[in-house]
N, C-alpha and C positions, 0 to 999 in steps of 0.2 A: 236700089240705096239701102233701104230698113233692112234686109237680110246681112248687106255686107255691113251695115256698122253696127248690127247686134254681131257679128261673128267676129268684130276686131274686138270688141270690147270686152266680146270674152275669152277671147285667148289672150287679150295682155295681164287679165285679172289672172288667168292660172299660170302667166309667166313662161309661156310659150311665144316665141316668135310670132308678132301678127300677119295675118294672111294681107298681100297687096293688094289694093282696091282694083275693081272692076273696069278696064281702060288702062291701064298702068303697063299691061304688058303680058298680066298673068290670067292665067285659068279663076275662072269663078268658083267660088267652093261649091263641091257636091256633096250632098247628104251622102253620109253612112251607109245607109240601107237603098239608093237607087242604083239602080246598073251604070256602068260609064257611057252606054247607049244611047240612054232615055235624057232627056233634057232637064232639067233642076224644073221641079217645080217650084211655084209661089209659094212663099211661106209667108206666112198671118204671124205677126207677133202678138204674143197674148197681153192682155190689159196687166201692166205692173210686171211684166217677165222680163226675162233675159233673152228674149229672142230665139235664136236656135241654138240650142245646146250641142258646143265640139270639146268632146275627152283631151286636155292635154296632159303633157307627160309630166308629174312635182316637181317642185325647184330644184335646180340643182345649186344654186348657189347663195348665198346669206345674203347678198343684194336683194334677191327673187324673194327668197323666203324673208325679208325685212318689209317687202312692200306688201305681200299678201297677209300678212299679219299685222300691217301696220303701225308697225313698232319702229323706234331710231334704230339703225344700223349698229352704232355702237354699244346697245343690250346685248344684242345677241352676238359679238364678238368677244372670245377669251381674252384674259389680260396682256397678253401678250402671244396674238397669232402668227404665225409664221402665212408671209403670202405665198410662198409657191406651195403650200399644203393645203389653203383656205379650203381649195375644193378636192382634195384625193380622197374626203371621207365617202363623196357623193357616191350612191349607189344607184345604176340604172335601172329602169323598169325592167322586170321580167319578161323576158323576150326580145329586150331591143339590145345593141350592145354598143357598147361606149366609145364615141365618135374620136377618133386619132386625132392629136392635137396636130398646129404645124408642124411639120420640119418631121415629126413621125411619120414610119412607115404605119401601112395595114396590118395589122395581125400582130405586131411587137408591143410589149408594153412596156409604160416609160417607167424611166428609174425614179427613184426617188431621190430626195434631197441629197447630198451631195454629205462632203466631211463638215464643212461648217456647219451645215443645218442640225448636224447628229450633235455637233458640240456644243451648240445652242440648246438645244432641246435637253441633253444631261444636266449641262448650266442650269436649267429653267426647274427640272427634277429635286435638283440639289437644294434649290435656292427654295422651293415648295415645301422639301421634308424639314429646312433650319428653321419655316414658319411655323410648321407644325404644332399647332400645342397638343398634348399628349394627356387624356386625361386618369388618372391614378387612381389603380384597383383600390376597393376600400380594403380594410385590412380584415383578414376571416373572425379574430377573435376569439371568442368563448362558443362551440359548437355543443348541440346536447345531442349523442345518442345512444342507441340501446342495440341490442342484439337482432338481428334479422333488418336494421334499415339499409333502404335500395340507394344504389348511384346516384339515382335520379332525389330520392327524399334529401342525398349527403347535400348535391350539388346545390338542391335550392337555402339548403340551411347556409353552406356557406358564400353563397352569392359568389360560386363560380360553374362553369360552363360542364357538361358533364362528359364530354369528350376528352378534355384535359384530366379530369380523374379517369377515364379508362386509359387515358395515353400512359399517364405517371404507373398505373399498376403495372401497366403492360412491360415496361420500361425496368422498374425496376424492383417489382414481383414476380415476375414474370406470370401473371395471371392474365387470362385471356376473360373480357369481363364486357358486359352489354349494362343497358341504363336501366336494366330489369333485374339485375346480380342482387340479391342480399347476403349483405357482410356479416362477417361476426364484429364483436366489439372488439377485438384486438385489431384486425385490418381496417376498422371505420374509425379507430383510433391514429394509426398509423397516416393514413390519408390527411387526417384534420392536420396531426405536425407538421405533415410533409408541404404544407401549403403555408404554414405561420398561424395556425391555429390553436387551439388548447383544445381538447377535446374533454366535457363532461358525460359518465356515463348516469345514465338514469335509467330506473327498473322499469319493467311493464307494464306497472300499476301505475309510475310517475308518468312516464307517457301519454296513458290511459285518462291521466288526470289533467294534463296539459291539452289533449284533442277534446275533453268533457266544457272545459274552460275557453276555447278557443270556439267551438258550438254554440254555448249559452252567452260567451261575448260575457260571461263573470269570472271575475279572479275567484277562482276558491282557496279557502285557504290549505295552508300547506300544514298541516300538522306535523309536530315534530312526535316522536315516541314518548308516552304518556300523558299527551294532551286530547283534548277531543270532547266525547261525551261518554259517560262508561254504560260498559255492555255487559251482561254476565257471564259467568265464569262454563265452560266448559270443561266436561269431570269424565272421567273415562273408569271403567271399575276393574280392577286386577286381583289376579289370586288364583288358589288352587282348584282343583276339582273339587265339586262338593260342600266348596267350604260357603256356600249360600252367597254367590253373586247374581243369579238371577233370582232369588228369591227374595236378595234385599232392595234388587229394582223392580222387582214386581208389587213389594209392599210400599213404595216409595211412590210409584206410578198409582197404587189403589189407592192411597189415602191424598193423594194430592188432583190427581189427573181427572178421576171419578169424579171428585166434586166437583172442579171445575168444569168437567164435559158430563153431564148429569145423561144418561140413556147413549151415549155418542160411543160409537164403536171407531180404539183404536188402531189405526193402519201402523204396522212396524214397517219405519222406512229407515231403521240401523239410529236412531237418533229423537229424542223429543223434547219436549219443554215443559218445566212444573213450576209453580210460584210458591214462594215459602213470605211468609210475613215477618220483616225484620225491621227493629226500630222504627216499629211503628209506618212503615212502608211496606208496600207487596213488592218482592224484588221474584226475578229470574233465574233457574239454573237451567242450563242444557243438559244433559246425560246422553255420553255417546251408546249405543248397546251394541256394538260391534264384537266381532271375534275373537275377544281376547289376545293375546302377546301377538298373535300371527299382524292382523290389521293392524296393530299399532307399531313394530317394527318395520312393517314395509310402508307405510305410511313415514315414519320416520326415515327409511333406507334412501325415500324418494325426495326429501326435505322438505316436508312436508310438518312442522310446527301447528297442531289442531290443538292436542290436550293442552289446559292450565293449572288443573288440580289432577293428581292419581290418587283413588281412594283402592287402597288396600285389605283385602277382607280376608282375616284369619281367622277361622274356626276356635272357638276358645277351650275346646275337648281335644282337636287333632294337635292345636300347634303351629308352627310354620316347615313349612313342607317342600320338596322339591320345585314347585312349580311357583309358591309363593318367593322361593329366592330367588328364580328366573324373573320375575314381573320386580322386585327390588330393582334388578342389574338393568332392567329396561327401564324404568324410571328413572336411574340416577345417568345410564348416560346420556339419556333424553334430559337432564336438567330438570326434573318437572317436582313441584312437591309434593309429597307424600301427606296424606293423612289417612291412618292406623284404625281400621273398622274391624272392633274383635266383637265376632258374632255369635248367635249363636249362645248368649249367656244366661239363656232358660237353661240349661241342657244339665243335668246332675254331676255330669264328670266335668262342667265347664273350671274352667284355673284361666281368668285373663293376666293374673301378673307371672306364670309362666312362659305365656306368650310372651309381655313385654322383654321379660329376660334373654329370652329367644330370638329377639329381634335384635339386644346390642347384639350379639355376636355376627349379628351380615351387617353393621356399622348402621345402623338405625335406634338410634340415640332417641326416647320418647323425651315427653315435658314430665311427665312422673322420676324420671333418675337424672334431671336437669340439661335437658337436651331440646332441640326446636322444634322435633317431628309430634303432630296431636295427635292423640287417641280417645276413640270413644266407642264406649261397649253397646251394642245392640241388639236387639232380636227381629229377625225378619217375621219370625213368628209371631211374636205378641206388638211388635210394633213398637216395642219400647227401644229408647234411645234416639231414635227418627229423626225427631225434632232437633235433637242436639248434631247430630250428623249436617243436618243440614245448613244450621246455625254457625258451624264449625267449616263448613265451606265456602259460606261469603263472607266471613272472618278472614280470611288466608285469602279469598279475592279481592277483599280489601286493601290487604297490604298491597297486592301484588298491581295496586290500579289498572286494572284492566280498562284500555280506552277506545276507541272507535267512530270514527267521521259518516253520519251517514248521507253526509254532501257528495261524496264520492262514487266514482262507478264501483261497482260493486266487487271485492274479489270472495275469493271463500276456496274451499279446500271439497274434491269431492272424497265422500264416505264409504258408498255403493254405489255399484254399474251394474247392468245389465241389458242385456237385450230383449224385451217383452214385444211379446208375438202381435199384439194389437197397437200399443203404442208407440213401437220403435225402441232405439236406444234410449234408457232415461239412466238419471243418476242423481243421486242422494249428494246434495251440498249442501254444506256449513257455509253460510253468509259469515263472514270474518270482519270486513269492515266497508263500510258503504250499504247500496240499497238497490237489489236486484229486482227489477222491474220485469214485467210482459215487452216482450218486442225489441229488449237490450237482446245487443250481438258482441258475444261472447267465444273466449276461447279458453280450450281446456286440452291440457298438455298438447297434444298435435293435429290434436282437432279443432274447428270451430262449429258455430251454428247462432242459431236467432231463438229467444226462449216462445215458443208457442204457449208454453200453461205452467203452472206455480202449485205444487199440490204440498200440503202439510202434512204433518202424522194425524189429523183427523179425516183426512180423506176431502178438505176442503179448500176449492179453490183461491187465489190470491194474487193478487194485481200487484204486490210489491212484496221483499222482503228484507228485513233490516238486518241491521248487526245480529251476529249468532242466534242465528236464526236457520234451523234445518228444515229445507224442503226439497221435493221432487223434482227436477229440471226437465224438463221435453221439449225436443229440437233439437238434439246433438245431431253430427253427421255421421258421428261412429263412437263404438262404446269405450271410453275412458279407462283409465285404471284407478282404483283410491290411491288415495294420496296427490292427484293430477291434482296443481293448481288453478282454480278457475277465476278471470280475468274478464270482465266487461269490458269492449272499445266501441268507442264511438264511429269510429271510420270501419266501414264492412270491408271496404280493399285493403287497409292496412293489414286490416286483422286476417285476410285471408293471405296475404304475401308474410304475414308471421305464420303460419299457418302450414303454407308450404317450403315456408325455412323451417321449418322446427321438424317436420316430416323425411328432411334431404339430411337434415343432421341425428335425428333418431341411431342410425345405420352405424354413424361414426363415433358417437359416443358410448355405444351397447361395446365396439372393439375396443375404447381408449379404457374404456372403466374395465375389462378383463386385466388390459397392461397396466391399470392404473394402481390395484390392490397390491399390498405386496406381497411377499412368497420369499421364503427360504433362498432361492437361487438366485434372486437380485435383491438381498435384503442389504448386504454391504453396498452395493452399489448405490442407493436410494441412501443410505446412509452418510454414505461420502457426499452426495447431492445435497446434505442436508434435507432430503426430504420427509426422513423419519427420524421422529427423536424420540416416540412410544411404540413397543411391540406388543398393540393388542392379543390375548390370547385367549379362546375358547377352547376346553379343555374337558372332555368327556372318558369315565372310566369303568371297569365293569365295577369295582366296590368303591367305597368314600375313602378308603380307608390309601386305597393308592389316587384318588384326588387329591388328597388333602399332602400327602406326599412328593406327588409329582409338583403340587401349584408351589411349595416351597423349595423346591430343586430348581423349581426355574426363575421364578423372584428372584434367587442368589445371584441369575445372570448379569441383573441389570449393572450395567458401568454408566458413565459418568454423559457418554455420547446417546446412548440408548437407555431406556428405565424401564424393564421388560414388565407386564400387567396383566392379571388375568382377570376377565372383566367375567366372567362366567366360569361356572363347571358344575359337574352335574354326574350322575352316572343313570348305564343306559345306553342305545345304540344315539348316534348321532342324525338328528333330525333335519326336517329343513327350515322348524325355527331354527335350529342350530346356525343353517346357511346364512338366514335374516338376519339374524343377531351379529354375525359375523361379518356380511358384506357390510349393514349400515356402519359398523365404526371399522372398516378396515380392518379384522384382527384376522391371525388364522388359526385354525383348526387343530388340537392335538386329540387324536385319536388312540388310547389304551388301553390292549386289549377288547376294541368292542369294532365294530365294522358300520358302517351307515345304514341306514333302512334304503329297500329297495327306492330306485328313483334318485336319490338325494345326490350321488354324484357327478351324474350327469346335472341338474339341477347347479351344484356347486361348479361343473366345469361352465356353464353357461354364465356366471354371474362374475366367474374368474376368483372366485375362494378357494384359498390352496389346503388342503388337508395333507395332515400328517398323520400314519398310523403305525405304533410300535406297541412290542412285545416286552420291550426292556427298556425298564426307568431310565437307566445310566447314558443308555444310545438318545435315546429325545432330549436330555439335559447335552449330550456331545452333539449332536445334530445341531441344536438353536447357537450354540456356546461357539463351533464353526464357524454358523452362517454370517454370526456378527464380527468373527474373527478375521472373514474372507481368506479361511481356511478350506476350505470347501472344493477338495480335487476331485475328480471324476470316481463315481463312487456306485456301490452295487445299486440298483433302481429296483422298485418291485413294480411288474407291470402286471396288471389285471387279464385276465383269461375270459373266464365265465364261471359259472351259477348253478349248482347242479343241486335238485331237490330231493332227498330218499323220502322213495317210495314205500321203499317193503326190504326188509333183510332176509337174509338167506344162511343157513351155516354149513356148508361144506366141508367133507372130511380132509384133512392134510393141506388148506387153504383160509379157513377160519371165515369167518365173517364176510358176506358178500352183500352189497348193498344196492338193490334194483332201484336205479337214477333215472330220473328224469331231467334234461339239458335245458334250463330256463332259458338264460340268455348265455350270448357268447361260445363259447367251446371249454371242451377238456380234454388235455393230452397227457399224452403216457408217461412224459416227462415231465412233468409240471409238478412244483407243487400246491398241498394243499392246506386248507385251515377248515374246521372243522368244528360248524355253529349252532349254536343249540340256543333260542330265541335271543340271536344275536349277540352271543358271549362266544368268544372263543375258548374251545374247550381240549382242543386239541390242532397240534402243527406236526405235518412230518409229511412224507411222499405217496405218492402212488403205488401201491404195488402190482396190479394187473389193470387193465382196463379192456370190457369185453363188449362188444356187438354180437347178442347170443351167442355161439359158440365161439367165434371167432374173435382174436386177438386183433383189436384196434388202438393204430398211431392217436387217434383224434374223435371228437364225437359233438357235433355241432346241434346247435339248438335245434330243441323240436325232434329230438331223436330222445330213445330211451337206450342205457348202456347199466353193464355191471361195474362197479367199480370196489377193490379191496383197499386197503390201506397197512402199509408197511408196518408191523410189529401194533397195530393197536387195532379192539374187537370190539368198542361199545360204542356200537353206532348203534342208530334207533329212527326209526319214522320218522316222521318230522324232521327231523335235524337239514340243515342245509351244509353242504360243502362248497367251496371260493379255490377256482383256480386259479394259480400264479404263477410265473417264471421271473427271477431274478438276472435284467440286465443291467451292464457296464455301461452307465449314463454319462457322457463329457457335458460341464454346466458349461454352458457357453455365456453365459451373461458374466462369469467373474472371474476374475483373472488373478491364478492360483503363486 
């Protein structure tokens, strides 16, 4: 009886049909582990237990579930249950088949509710949809974007799902995107506008300041330009060779640095600080000791504005020389104030007044003649005028109102960089704003790193470096280029994303830069599109007279739409400095009776600078005029073949002078035209009379082989001359409509 009672209670609580009691015509329940042939052993229930355990199937009806949970049936039922489908969703136990209902054949499926049930379900769905409360999306508003922002970050800032942005990019812009794809500013702005927001472009520095504010929980001051804390001026010295730039730097360093660091060894890192007492206070000045014009122009070509003041060093005995003029053009193109330091006034032939008059001829009007340019007479040998020069630098810097904010994440520019054998990639960085600390994560160019150590010009380890402080930074992952911008970023993951994005964009930017620089072939097209309203030119000629005539002839071609401006002119071969200046100023180089130095044409082709070489002045003016008027029809164009070096000459009866030559690069052909160069100046242009390899005539001779060359009706060939071979081909100008 106890066994039967325990079994009955267990079955009813489990929801299964209760077993009939013994003696009611039913067999007594058997334990699951006892074979059927053996009689059931008596089971003694445990104290407080349920007795014999019977595994029952789960409840299949709402009533059974309610009884099992001990809750009213009304709480478990939906608002409008369908009685015919109340148990339709019950799922039988695994391994057991659903019991067929009365009137249903075994093995056949029971049909779902009829048409009325379907109509009732549809009406119920419509009623639920009508009473559904939709939560409106919050407006996007203003969204800050920067170059290299990922779709994930953009979705977080817009409070939208990343998959919606990816779908929209694919459907409307045909861009296959992922959640970690970095977008440029233009695409990110389009996404924000597509979702009804307003894009707000911020620089990488502003992005870093915002990240730092979030990390510290403080509101960092957002100083506008001209506010903050005064910082020292950054000065660069430029001038002609042997005019005393290095001597003047050494004189300033010996009188100021040695006094402060007695017995200290000064390490050359490309920049150093000196102190000067001004108006009762100790003021600092930063001097950049970089290799002159090339480094200055290279930094400006990469968009870096490092120098605040340019010191133009002119020797009082020599006066204004070609590199002095070049330095003036560089400083004016960068819009940097100039202070003229007339050096070597202690020499017997010094004439400072003549120097000032020569400067007026190059649009440098000094204060002595009513201008604004400051001049100081100095002597690097005796130390005369150095204090006055430093005073003038500080006065000019006060007018400029140079400011910085030491609380911001550090921003600076790379002055020099190299791969050290023991320390790895290192870079000399000028901190221009903020404070650089050991352990900071930074981005420089397309690379990144973490500051492992900071070293100043005295080889001392620093924990931090404030504004206008030159330091050597260790911890880079690659060697950057001079002029690359340096930016500290608090978020290392974001810095890595920006680094990867920049490396991907570097190749695209290099290709785009080649096509963005103006050339005569596409000049008129750029004028019509409004991309060009000024045509800068760099003119190089064989003599100064040709430079003046050519400059005057080209400047007369200016129209109301385009102004022709000669930004630099000089004599001699076209150098790599000319390529750097033309690249930074978006200029075209005109060469008259001169040729580029070896390797310069390849550099010009790599950076996309257009070089035009001529030997007749009126053809130069005619070509530029035709390009401006879009009348350039298919014309003959010179195609460079190769360069030959004359090593020996031989006089042969009836043939004249034969030049024993070595083909340096390219090739020379029998039907080619040639130019004879002596010290990179064209002295003759003509045709090849004969081309031989040993005693045999040759159609062409390639680089690395020797040959004999005679020039038609010309005999003045000397060892050391160079012969440039070229052909004239008719080239169709595809970028202009005739």
